[in-house]
C-alpha positions as CSV (number, residue, x, y, z in Angstrom):
1,M,47.0,80.0,100.4
2,K,47.2,83.8,100.2
3,N,46.0,83.6,96.5
4,L,43.0,81.6,97.6
5,I,42.0,84.2,100.2
6,V,42.4,87.0,97.7
7,I,40.3,85.1,95.1
8,I,37.6,84.5,97.7
9,G,37.7,88.1,98.8
10,L,37.4,89.3,95.3
11,F,34.5,86.9,94.6
12,I,32.6,88.1,97.7
13,G,33.3,91.7,96.7
14,F,32.0,91.2,93.1
15,A,28.9,89.3,94.5
16,T,28.2,92.2,96.9
17,F,28.7,94.8,94.2
18,A,26.5,92.9,91.8
19,Q,23.8,92.7,94.4
20,N,24.0,96.3,95.3
21,D,24.1,97.2,91.6
22,R,20.9,95.2,91.1
23,H,19.2,97.0,93.9
24,D,20.3,100.4,92.5
25,R,18.9,99.5,89.1
26,I,15.6,98.5,90.7
27,K,15.5,101.6,92.7
28,A,16.1,103.7,89.5
29,L,13.4,101.9,87.7
30,K,11.0,102.5,90.7
31,V,11.8,106.2,90.7
32,S,11.1,106.5,87.0
33,F,8.0,104.3,87.1
34,L,6.4,106.0,90.2
35,T,7.2,109.5,88.9
36,E,5.7,108.8,85.5
37,E,2.7,106.9,86.7
38,L,1.8,109.5,89.4
39,E,2.5,112.2,86.8
40,L,4.7,114.2,89.1
41,T,6.1,117.4,87.9
42,P,9.8,118.1,88.6
43,A,8.8,120.3,91.5
44,E,6.4,117.6,92.9
45,A,9.1,114.9,92.5
46,E,11.5,117.1,94.4
47,K,9.0,117.1,97.4
48,F,7.9,113.5,97.0
49,W,11.1,111.5,96.8
50,P,12.7,112.6,100.2
51,I,9.5,111.6,102.1
52,Y,9.1,108.4,100.1
53,N,12.7,107.3,100.5
54,I,12.5,107.6,104.3
55,Y,9.2,105.5,104.2
56,D,10.7,103.0,101.8
57,K,13.7,102.4,104.1
58,K,11.5,101.8,107.1
59,M,9.3,99.4,105.1
60,D,12.5,97.6,104.0
61,D,13.4,97.2,107.7
62,L,9.9,95.8,108.4
63,R,10.3,93.3,105.4
64,N,13.7,92.2,106.8
65,R,12.1,91.7,110.3
66,E,9.3,89.6,108.6
67,R,11.8,87.5,106.7
68,A,13.7,86.9,110.0
69,L,10.4,85.8,111.6
70,F,9.7,83.4,108.7
71,K,13.2,81.9,109.1
72,Q,12.4,81.2,112.7
73,K,9.2,79.5,111.8
74,Y,10.6,77.2,109.2
75,G,13.8,75.1,109.1
76,S,16.3,75.2,106.3
77,A,14.5,72.5,104.4
78,G,11.2,74.3,104.6
79,A,9.7,72.1,107.3
80,K,7.8,73.8,110.1
81,N,9.7,74.2,113.4
82,N,8.0,73.1,116.6
83,F,7.4,75.7,119.2
84,S,6.1,75.8,122.8
85,E,2.9,77.9,123.3
86,A,5.1,80.6,124.9
87,E,7.5,80.6,121.9
88,A,4.6,80.7,119.4
89,N,2.9,83.5,121.3
90,K,6.1,85.5,121.1
91,L,6.2,85.0,117.3
92,V,2.5,86.0,117.0
93,I,3.2,89.2,119.0
94,E,6.2,90.0,116.8
95,Y,4.1,89.4,113.6
96,N,1.3,91.6,114.9
97,D,3.8,94.3,115.7
98,I,5.1,94.2,112.1
99,I,1.5,94.5,110.8
100,E,0.8,97.5,113.0
101,K,4.0,99.2,112.1
102,R,3.3,98.7,108.4
103,Y,-0.2,100.2,108.8
104,E,1.3,103.2,110.8
105,L,3.9,103.8,108.1
106,D,1.4,103.7,105.3
107,S,-0.9,106.1,107.2
108,R,1.9,108.5,108.0
109,L,3.3,108.4,104.4
110,M,-0.1,109.4,102.9
111,S,-0.5,112.1,105.6
112,D,3.0,113.5,105.0
113,L,2.7,113.4,101.2
114,T,-0.7,115.1,101.1
115,K,0.6,118.0,103.2
116,K,3.0,118.9,100.4
117,L,1.5,117.3,97.3
118,P,-1.9,117.1,95.6
119,A,-4.0,114.4,97.2
120,S,-5.5,113.8,93.7
121,K,-2.2,112.3,92.7
122,M,-1.2,110.6,96.0
123,V,-4.5,108.7,96.2
124,F,-3.1,106.5,93.4
125,L,0.2,105.7,95.1
126,P,-0.8,102.3,96.6
127,E,-2.0,101.0,93.2
128,V,1.0,102.4,91.4
129,E,3.3,100.7,94.0
130,H,1.4,97.4,93.4
131,K,1.6,97.8,89.7
132,F,5.4,98.3,89.9
133,G,5.8,95.2,92.2
134,K,3.7,93.1,89.7
135,K,5.8,94.3,86.8
136,L,9.0,93.5,88.7
137,W,7.8,90.1,89.5
138,E,6.8,89.3,85.9
139,E,10.2,90.5,84.7
140,Y,11.8,88.2,87.3
141,R,9.8,85.2,86.1
142,K,10.6,85.9,82.5
143,R,14.4,86.0,83.2
144,K,14.1,82.9,85.3
145,K,12.8,80.8,82.4
């Protein structure tokens, strides 16, 4: 029995490590990609990344809230859950709050970045982020085949 518990513990530890490792690799790719695409100098990158990392963490928190909201709306088999009007309104309010916070974060990010970096480079950030996400998705689809 002890051996089984140890094996399960090791498996969970390896799975968690592999997931964290994957996130670390994606983060490293993102750093490289954004730095290169935005043509940041080393001095600019030194100013850019602390600001962007704070923003990225907050956006990740919002994505997690949005995923939790999605899980509330749909059952484990993907079927729509039934809600009373009051429950549905609560979910709509939560969704609208997520959208507002995302807009506020995007606006604040651009404002904070353009205080320390050239706007002529930062204006391209949304497209570069989108381009990175698209490349990441394409790579995922290739590996899935």
